[in-house]
PADREN-489803 format. One record per residue (C-alpha): residue number from 0; residue in three letters; x, y, z. Coordinates in nm, 3 decimals. Example, Ala and Ser with C-alpha at 12.3 -4.5 7.8 and 13.67 -1.06 7.14 Angstrom:
+-----+---------+---------+---------+---------+
| num | residuo |      xx |      yy |      zz |
+-----+---------+---------+---------+---------+
|   0 |     ALA |   1.230 |  -0.450 |   0.780 |
|   1 |     SER |   1.367 |  -0.106 |   0.714 |
+-----+---------+---------+---------+---------+
# end
This chain:
+-----+---------+---------+---------+---------+
| num | residuo |      xx |      yy |      zz |
+-----+---------+---------+---------+---------+
|   0 |     MET | -14.238 |  -4.179 |  -3.499 |
|   1 |     THR | -14.287 |  -3.944 |  -3.821 |
|   2 |     ILE | -14.153 |  -3.958 |  -4.162 |
|   3 |     GLU | -13.927 |  -3.673 |  -4.090 |
|   4 |     ASN | -13.766 |  -3.850 |  -3.792 |
|   5 |     CYS | -13.734 |  -4.157 |  -3.976 |
|   6 |     HIS | -13.552 |  -3.973 |  -4.284 |
|   7 |     THR | -13.294 |  -3.810 |  -4.011 |
|   8 |     ASP | -13.231 |  -4.148 |  -3.845 |
|   9 |     THR | -13.152 |  -4.290 |  -4.207 |
|  10 |     ASP | -12.912 |  -3.996 |  -4.277 |
|  11 |     ASP | -12.715 |  -4.033 |  -3.945 |
|  12 |     HIS | -12.689 |  -4.418 |  -4.010 |
|  13 |     PHE | -12.575 |  -4.357 |  -4.355 |
|  14 |     LYS | -12.304 |  -4.112 |  -4.237 |
|  15 |     VAL | -12.179 |  -4.367 |  -3.975 |
|  16 |     ASP | -12.138 |  -4.638 |  -4.243 |
|  17 |     LYS | -11.980 |  -4.411 |  -4.484 |
|  18 |     GLY | -11.729 |  -4.285 |  -4.231 |
|  19 |     GLU | -11.597 |  -3.925 |  -4.160 |
|  20 |     LEU | -11.284 |  -3.920 |  -4.319 |
|  21 |     ASN | -11.213 |  -3.543 |  -4.260 |
|  22 |     ALA | -11.198 |  -3.648 |  -3.889 |
|  23 |     ILE | -10.896 |  -3.859 |  -3.959 |
|  24 |     ALA | -10.762 |  -3.655 |  -4.237 |
|  25 |     PRO | -10.540 |  -3.430 |  -4.036 |
|  26 |     ILE | -10.366 |  -3.699 |  -3.849 |
|  27 |     ILE | -10.298 |  -3.885 |  -4.188 |
|  28 |     SER | -10.185 |  -3.582 |  -4.341 |
|  29 |     ASN |  -9.954 |  -3.514 |  -4.044 |
|  30 |     PHE |  -9.786 |  -3.850 |  -4.045 |
|  31 |     PHE |  -9.712 |  -3.833 |  -4.408 |
|  32 |     LEU |  -9.563 |  -3.490 |  -4.387 |
|  33 |     ALA |  -9.349 |  -3.607 |  -4.059 |
|  34 |     SER |  -9.206 |  -3.880 |  -4.285 |
|  35 |     TYR |  -9.103 |  -3.659 |  -4.559 |
|  36 |     ALA |  -8.959 |  -3.406 |  -4.325 |
|  37 |     LEU |  -8.757 |  -3.694 |  -4.140 |
|  38 |     ILE |  -8.636 |  -3.798 |  -4.500 |
|  39 |     ASN |  -8.535 |  -3.443 |  -4.593 |
|  40 |     TYR |  -8.348 |  -3.377 |  -4.271 |
|  41 |     SER |  -8.176 |  -3.715 |  -4.299 |
|  42 |     CYS |  -8.025 |  -3.593 |  -4.635 |
|  43 |     PHE |  -7.933 |  -3.285 |  -4.507 |
|  44 |     ASP |  -7.769 |  -3.411 |  -4.213 |
|  45 |     ALA |  -7.570 |  -3.691 |  -4.385 |
|  46 |     SER |  -7.449 |  -3.431 |  -4.636 |
|  47 |     PHE |  -7.377 |  -3.184 |  -4.333 |
|  48 |     ALA |  -7.147 |  -3.456 |  -4.161 |
|  49 |     ASP |  -6.939 |  -3.563 |  -4.493 |
|  50 |     SER |  -7.079 |  -3.897 |  -4.490 |
|  51 |     PRO |  -6.870 |  -4.118 |  -4.728 |
|  52 |     GLY |  -7.157 |  -4.327 |  -4.733 |
|  53 |     PHE |  -7.393 |  -4.085 |  -4.860 |
|  54 |     ARG |  -7.360 |  -4.026 |  -5.244 |
|  55 |     PRO |  -7.689 |  -3.889 |  -5.380 |
|  56 |     GLY |  -7.734 |  -3.942 |  -5.757 |
|  57 |     PHE |  -7.923 |  -3.665 |  -5.817 |
|  58 |     LYS |  -7.790 |  -3.401 |  -6.009 |
|  59 |     TYR |  -7.948 |  -3.072 |  -5.889 |
|  60 |     TYR |  -7.927 |  -3.216 |  -5.499 |
|  61 |     ASN |  -7.855 |  -2.964 |  -5.238 |
|  62 |     MET |  -7.851 |  -3.013 |  -4.882 |
|  63 |     TRP |  -7.980 |  -2.680 |  -4.820 |
|  64 |     VAL |  -8.282 |  -2.736 |  -5.029 |
|  65 |     SER |  -8.329 |  -3.065 |  -4.810 |
|  66 |     LEU |  -8.312 |  -2.857 |  -4.496 |
|  67 |     ALA |  -8.578 |  -2.624 |  -4.661 |
|  68 |     GLY |  -8.797 |  -2.893 |  -4.734 |
|  69 |     ALA |  -8.780 |  -3.031 |  -4.403 |
|  70 |     LEU |  -8.894 |  -2.703 |  -4.264 |
|  71 |     LEU |  -9.166 |  -2.655 |  -4.492 |
|  72 |     CYS |  -9.305 |  -2.994 |  -4.413 |
|  73 |     ILE |  -9.317 |  -2.923 |  -4.056 |
|  74 |     SER |  -9.477 |  -2.553 |  -4.113 |
|  75 |     VAL |  -9.737 |  -2.704 |  -4.313 |
|  76 |     MET |  -9.806 |  -2.990 |  -4.009 |
|  77 |     PHE |  -9.884 |  -2.674 |  -3.780 |
|  78 |     ILE | -10.066 |  -2.497 |  -4.033 |
|  79 |     ILE | -10.320 |  -2.795 |  -4.090 |
|  80 |     SER | -10.356 |  -2.863 |  -3.717 |
|  81 |     TRP | -10.122 |  -2.749 |  -3.406 |
|  82 |     SER | -10.282 |  -2.992 |  -3.180 |
|  83 |     THR | -10.217 |  -3.295 |  -3.441 |
|  84 |     ALA |  -9.891 |  -3.170 |  -3.536 |
|  85 |     LEU |  -9.793 |  -3.210 |  -3.140 |
|  86 |     LEU |  -9.952 |  -3.548 |  -3.128 |
|  87 |     THR |  -9.722 |  -3.651 |  -3.418 |
|  88 |     PHE |  -9.431 |  -3.527 |  -3.267 |
|  89 |     PHE |  -9.500 |  -3.687 |  -2.922 |
|  90 |     PHE |  -9.566 |  -4.011 |  -3.101 |
|  91 |     PHE |  -9.236 |  -4.023 |  -3.283 |
|  92 |     ALA |  -9.052 |  -3.893 |  -2.964 |
|  93 |     VAL |  -9.178 |  -4.198 |  -2.789 |
|  94 |     ILE |  -9.073 |  -4.427 |  -3.076 |
|  95 |     PHE |  -8.721 |  -4.278 |  -3.048 |
|  96 |     LEU |  -8.694 |  -4.268 |  -2.657 |
|  97 |     TYR |  -8.787 |  -4.634 |  -2.658 |
|  98 |     ILE |  -8.505 |  -4.732 |  -2.933 |
|  99 |     LEU |  -8.265 |  -4.546 |  -2.693 |
| 100 |     HIS |  -8.379 |  -4.729 |  -2.388 |
| 101 |     ARG |  -8.353 |  -5.062 |  -2.550 |
| 102 |     LYS |  -8.026 |  -5.008 |  -2.715 |
| 103 |     PRO |  -8.032 |  -5.261 |  -2.965 |
| 104 |     ASP |  -7.704 |  -5.428 |  -3.056 |
| 105 |     VAL |  -7.718 |  -5.324 |  -3.412 |
| 106 |     ASN |  -7.471 |  -5.100 |  -3.617 |
| 107 |     TRP |  -7.705 |  -4.849 |  -3.812 |
| 108 |     GLY |  -7.442 |  -4.664 |  -3.976 |
| 109 |     SER |  -7.597 |  -4.346 |  -3.882 |
| 110 |     SER |  -7.498 |  -4.006 |  -3.969 |
| 111 |     THR |  -7.438 |  -3.963 |  -3.579 |
| 112 |     GLN |  -7.129 |  -4.174 |  -3.614 |
| 113 |     ALA |  -7.004 |  -3.969 |  -3.918 |
| 114 |     HIS |  -7.065 |  -3.622 |  -3.678 |
| 115 |     SER |  -6.876 |  -3.814 |  -3.388 |
| 116 |     TYR |  -6.581 |  -3.870 |  -3.608 |
| 117 |     LYS |  -6.591 |  -3.519 |  -3.789 |
| 118 |     ASN |  -6.635 |  -3.350 |  -3.445 |
| 119 |     ALA |  -6.335 |  -3.561 |  -3.303 |
| 120 |     LEU |  -6.105 |  -3.488 |  -3.591 |
| 121 |     GLN |  -6.157 |  -3.110 |  -3.575 |
| 122 |     ALA |  -6.125 |  -3.105 |  -3.224 |
| 123 |     MET |  -5.800 |  -3.279 |  -3.242 |
| 124 |     ILE |  -5.677 |  -3.031 |  -3.513 |
| 125 |     LYS |  -5.791 |  -2.732 |  -3.290 |
| 126 |     LEU |  -5.620 |  -2.874 |  -2.983 |
| 127 |     ALA |  -5.304 |  -2.939 |  -3.179 |
| 128 |     ASN |  -5.275 |  -2.590 |  -3.283 |
| 129 |     THR |  -5.328 |  -2.466 |  -2.922 |
| 130 |     GLU |  -5.069 |  -2.364 |  -2.711 |
| 131 |     GLU |  -5.028 |  -2.558 |  -2.382 |
| 132 |     HIS |  -5.068 |  -2.366 |  -2.027 |
| 133 |     VAL |  -4.973 |  -2.493 |  -1.720 |
| 134 |     LYS |  -5.338 |  -2.442 |  -1.577 |
| 135 |     ASN |  -5.506 |  -2.687 |  -1.799 |
| 136 |     TYR |  -5.220 |  -2.963 |  -1.741 |
| 137 |     ARG |  -5.390 |  -3.299 |  -1.726 |
| 138 |     PRO |  -5.203 |  -3.630 |  -1.656 |
| 139 |     GLN |  -5.237 |  -3.850 |  -1.967 |
| 140 |     LEU |  -5.168 |  -4.199 |  -1.840 |
| 141 |     LEU |  -5.016 |  -4.507 |  -2.033 |
| 142 |     VAL |  -5.023 |  -4.791 |  -1.806 |
| 143 |     LEU |  -4.868 |  -5.134 |  -1.875 |
| 144 |     THR |  -5.131 |  -5.367 |  -1.776 |
| 145 |     GLY |  -5.042 |  -5.658 |  -1.984 |
| 146 |     ASN |  -5.383 |  -5.819 |  -2.053 |
| 147 |     PRO |  -5.604 |  -5.589 |  -1.865 |
| 148 |     ALA |  -5.859 |  -5.851 |  -1.780 |
| 149 |     ALA |  -5.581 |  -6.040 |  -1.583 |
| 150 |     ARG |  -5.499 |  -5.723 |  -1.393 |
| 151 |     PRO |  -5.859 |  -5.563 |  -1.319 |
| 152 |     SER |  -5.720 |  -5.408 |  -1.000 |
| 153 |     LEU |  -5.422 |  -5.197 |  -1.183 |
| 154 |     VAL |  -5.695 |  -5.099 |  -1.445 |
| 155 |     ASP |  -5.966 |  -4.974 |  -1.179 |
| 156 |     PHE |  -5.673 |  -4.803 |  -0.962 |
| 157 |     VAL |  -5.553 |  -4.589 |  -1.274 |
| 158 |     TYR |  -5.928 |  -4.529 |  -1.385 |
| 159 |     ASN |  -5.980 |  -4.370 |  -1.044 |
| 160 |     ILE |  -5.705 |  -4.109 |  -1.119 |
| 161 |     THR |  -5.832 |  -4.010 |  -1.453 |
| 162 |     LYS |  -6.221 |  -4.052 |  -1.394 |
| 163 |     GLY |  -6.288 |  -4.022 |  -1.774 |
| 164 |     SER |  -6.149 |  -3.645 |  -1.758 |
| 165 |     SER |  -5.807 |  -3.727 |  -1.885 |
| 166 |     LEU |  -5.644 |  -3.963 |  -2.102 |
| 167 |     MET |  -5.585 |  -4.344 |  -2.016 |
| 168 |     ILE |  -5.420 |  -4.596 |  -2.211 |
| 169 |     CYS |  -5.387 |  -4.963 |  -2.142 |
| 170 |     GLY |  -5.063 |  -5.098 |  -2.287 |
| 171 |     TYR |  -4.989 |  -5.476 |  -2.341 |
| 172 |     VAL |  -4.624 |  -5.538 |  -2.491 |
| 173 |     VAL |  -4.665 |  -5.888 |  -2.656 |
| 174 |     PRO |  -4.357 |  -6.094 |  -2.617 |
| 175 |     TYR |  -4.309 |  -6.175 |  -2.947 |
| 176 |     ALA |  -4.122 |  -6.049 |  -3.263 |
| 177 |     PRO |  -4.356 |  -5.869 |  -3.524 |
| 178 |     CYS |  -4.465 |  -6.092 |  -3.788 |
| 179 |     ASP |  -4.827 |  -6.125 |  -3.973 |
| 180 |     ARG |  -4.926 |  -6.408 |  -3.731 |
| 181 |     VAL |  -4.851 |  -6.205 |  -3.423 |
| 182 |     PHE |  -5.021 |  -5.883 |  -3.572 |
| 183 |     ALA |  -5.328 |  -6.104 |  -3.637 |
| 184 |     VAL |  -5.317 |  -6.214 |  -3.282 |
| 185 |     ILE |  -5.283 |  -5.824 |  -3.174 |
| 186 |     ARG |  -5.618 |  -5.751 |  -3.370 |
| 187 |     THR |  -5.834 |  -6.006 |  -3.202 |
| 188 |     LEU |  -5.685 |  -5.874 |  -2.890 |
| 189 |     ASP |  -5.764 |  -5.526 |  -2.945 |
| 190 |     ARG |  -6.153 |  -5.609 |  -3.031 |
| 191 |     GLN |  -6.181 |  -5.827 |  -2.756 |
| 192 |     LEU |  -6.001 |  -5.603 |  -2.476 |
| 193 |     ASN |  -6.176 |  -5.286 |  -2.592 |
| 194 |     ALA |  -6.488 |  -5.464 |  -2.557 |
| 195 |     TRP |  -6.397 |  -5.599 |  -2.197 |
| 196 |     LEU |  -6.287 |  -5.228 |  -2.107 |
| 197 |     LYS |  -6.651 |  -5.118 |  -2.237 |
| 198 |     LYS |  -6.842 |  -5.411 |  -2.059 |
| 199 |     ARG |  -6.651 |  -5.284 |  -1.721 |
| 200 |     HIS |  -6.737 |  -4.907 |  -1.774 |
| 201 |     VAL |  -6.374 |  -4.788 |  -1.793 |
| 202 |     LYS |  -6.317 |  -4.483 |  -2.013 |
| 203 |     SER |  -5.993 |  -4.601 |  -2.158 |
| 204 |     PHE |  -5.838 |  -4.689 |  -2.496 |
| 205 |     TYR |  -5.636 |  -5.031 |  -2.519 |
| 206 |     VAL |  -5.318 |  -5.071 |  -2.751 |
| 207 |     SER |  -5.076 |  -5.339 |  -2.786 |
| 208 |     VAL |  -4.731 |  -5.390 |  -2.959 |
| 209 |     ALA |  -4.518 |  -5.670 |  -3.062 |
| 210 |     ASN |  -4.180 |  -5.682 |  -2.900 |
| 211 |     PRO |  -3.973 |  -5.963 |  -2.722 |
| 212 |     SER |  -3.814 |  -5.694 |  -2.457 |
| 213 |     LEU |  -4.046 |  -5.553 |  -2.253 |
| 214 |     ARG |  -3.828 |  -5.223 |  -2.209 |
| 215 |     GLU |  -3.805 |  -5.166 |  -2.591 |
| 216 |     GLY |  -4.173 |  -5.233 |  -2.609 |
| 217 |     ALA |  -4.250 |  -4.962 |  -2.324 |
| 218 |     ARG |  -4.017 |  -4.740 |  -2.536 |
| 219 |     THR |  -4.195 |  -4.808 |  -2.853 |
| 220 |     LEU |  -4.540 |  -4.721 |  -2.666 |
| 221 |     LEU |  -4.410 |  -4.376 |  -2.586 |
| 222 |     GLN |  -4.237 |  -4.291 |  -2.918 |
| 223 |     VAL |  -4.369 |  -3.984 |  -3.099 |
| 224 |     ARG |  -4.411 |  -4.046 |  -3.468 |
| 225 |     CYS |  -4.623 |  -3.937 |  -3.756 |
| 226 |     SER |  -4.876 |  -4.183 |  -3.870 |
| 227 |     LEU |  -5.066 |  -4.261 |  -4.212 |
| 228 |     LEU |  -5.325 |  -4.458 |  -4.070 |
| 229 |     PHE |  -5.488 |  -4.377 |  -3.717 |
| 230 |     ASP |  -5.792 |  -4.506 |  -3.553 |
| 231 |     MET |  -5.918 |  -4.214 |  -3.313 |
| 232 |     LEU |  -5.639 |  -4.181 |  -3.060 |
| 233 |     ILE |  -5.456 |  -4.517 |  -3.100 |
| 234 |     VAL |  -5.205 |  -4.548 |  -3.393 |
| 235 |     LEU |  -5.069 |  -4.845 |  -3.548 |
| 236 |     THR |  -4.900 |  -4.740 |  -3.865 |
| 237 |     ALA |  -4.690 |  -4.974 |  -4.104 |
| 238 |     VAL |  -4.392 |  -4.841 |  -4.269 |
| 239 |     PHE |  -4.248 |  -5.044 |  -4.560 |
| 240 |     ILE |  -4.191 |  -5.389 |  -4.417 |
| 241 |     HIS |  -4.126 |  -5.303 |  -4.044 |
| 242 |     LYS |  -4.439 |  -5.217 |  -3.813 |
| 243 |     VAL |  -4.364 |  -4.862 |  -3.622 |
| 244 |     GLN |  -4.609 |  -4.872 |  -3.350 |
| 245 |     VAL |  -4.674 |  -4.570 |  -3.123 |
| 246 |     THR |  -4.935 |  -4.438 |  -2.898 |
| 247 |     GLY |  -5.120 |  -4.112 |  -2.917 |
| 248 |     LEU |  -5.210 |  -3.852 |  -3.145 |
| 249 |     GLY |  -5.143 |  -3.484 |  -3.156 |
| 250 |     LYS |  -5.176 |  -3.348 |  -2.814 |
| 251 |     LEU |  -5.333 |  -3.667 |  -2.660 |
| 252 |     ARG |  -4.998 |  -3.852 |  -2.589 |
| 253 |     PRO |  -4.936 |  -4.019 |  -2.249 |
| 254 |     ASN |  -4.704 |  -3.822 |  -2.037 |
| 255 |     ILE |  -4.679 |  -4.056 |  -1.734 |
| 256 |     LEU |  -4.595 |  -4.405 |  -1.767 |
| 257 |     ILE |  -4.734 |  -4.638 |  -1.501 |
| 258 |     VAL |  -4.641 |  -5.006 |  -1.425 |
| 259 |     GLY |  -4.751 |  -5.256 |  -1.187 |
| 260 |     PHE |  -4.527 |  -5.367 |  -0.871 |
| 261 |     LYS |  -4.334 |  -5.671 |  -0.930 |
| 262 |     ALA |  -4.368 |  -5.873 |  -0.625 |
| 263 |     ASN |  -4.198 |  -6.197 |  -0.726 |
| 264 |     TRP |  -3.887 |  -6.034 |  -0.853 |
| 265 |     TYR |  -3.654 |  -6.198 |  -0.582 |
| 266 |     ALA |  -3.802 |  -6.566 |  -0.632 |
| 267 |     GLN |  -3.724 |  -6.555 |  -0.981 |
| 268 |     GLY |  -3.400 |  -6.600 |  -0.950 |
| 269 |     VAL |  -3.116 |  -6.644 |  -1.221 |
| 270 |     ASP |  -3.368 |  -6.775 |  -1.455 |
| 271 |     GLY |  -3.586 |  -6.454 |  -1.454 |
| 272 |     LEU |  -3.291 |  -6.224 |  -1.455 |
| 273 |     SER |  -3.376 |  -6.085 |  -1.806 |
| 274 |     GLU |  -3.715 |  -6.016 |  -1.719 |
| 275 |     ILE |  -3.615 |  -5.830 |  -1.405 |
| 276 |     ASN |  -3.353 |  -5.651 |  -1.594 |
| 277 |     GLY |  -3.627 |  -5.568 |  -1.851 |
| 278 |     TYR |  -3.853 |  -5.430 |  -1.578 |
| 279 |     PHE |  -3.609 |  -5.213 |  -1.420 |
| 280 |     GLY |  -3.498 |  -5.090 |  -1.786 |
| 281 |     VAL |  -3.880 |  -4.978 |  -1.822 |
| 282 |     ILE |  -3.849 |  -4.779 |  -1.480 |
| 283 |     GLN |  -3.510 |  -4.632 |  -1.607 |
+-----+---------+---------+---------+---------+
# end
């Protein structure tokens, strides 16, 4: 072994020990730029969706500058190394798809929710200003299920009619006079039974009203009133002391009422006469 060979081997070992930082520099730079691009785009998206939870304090903030910053970061990523940029995009895509697949039970409060609300609101306003045509008629069903979990067959029957392509509302007339305690029970039922419909994969809304009379409760559900407070398609408004309870919003209001068949009306006798009268009153 010559002195020259020994010198070369020593340089190689020195390079290995020292580390070739230039080899990983494009990867590190691309990951940093990707994080900056995501932050800038998140700011733009939250502003574009008019998210009430996003209130930037910077005096000269502009959402279009954020979008330009995100595009600039992506451009620099490809300028540095297009292959590393594609690898970075693939890495983040895998993480994103993994989160979508796992579906963690976490409310992120993301701008996607703000977009959904904004799009639904704009679509409702546009639909309200559109003249109806017979070719676009859809049956919009209000089915008096009572507690939907107690009548799954009726829920499934009506859902086979709508199949998620038209409005379906499960209505429950709670047989009590309206009061604060009853409305607290109604709010609890709303959460539980909406979760039941979601678990059963039934694309339907649920609404309940408090009324001692089944006939008056069904009429209340079908009333067309203006509202001050609405939760997407189901409306429950408070006017002064009394509770005005209505179903539907804009053009999305039920035009067909469905009730279950009362099979035991004959066996109830005189004691159930008021209930039978209420049932036939709903049909009338």
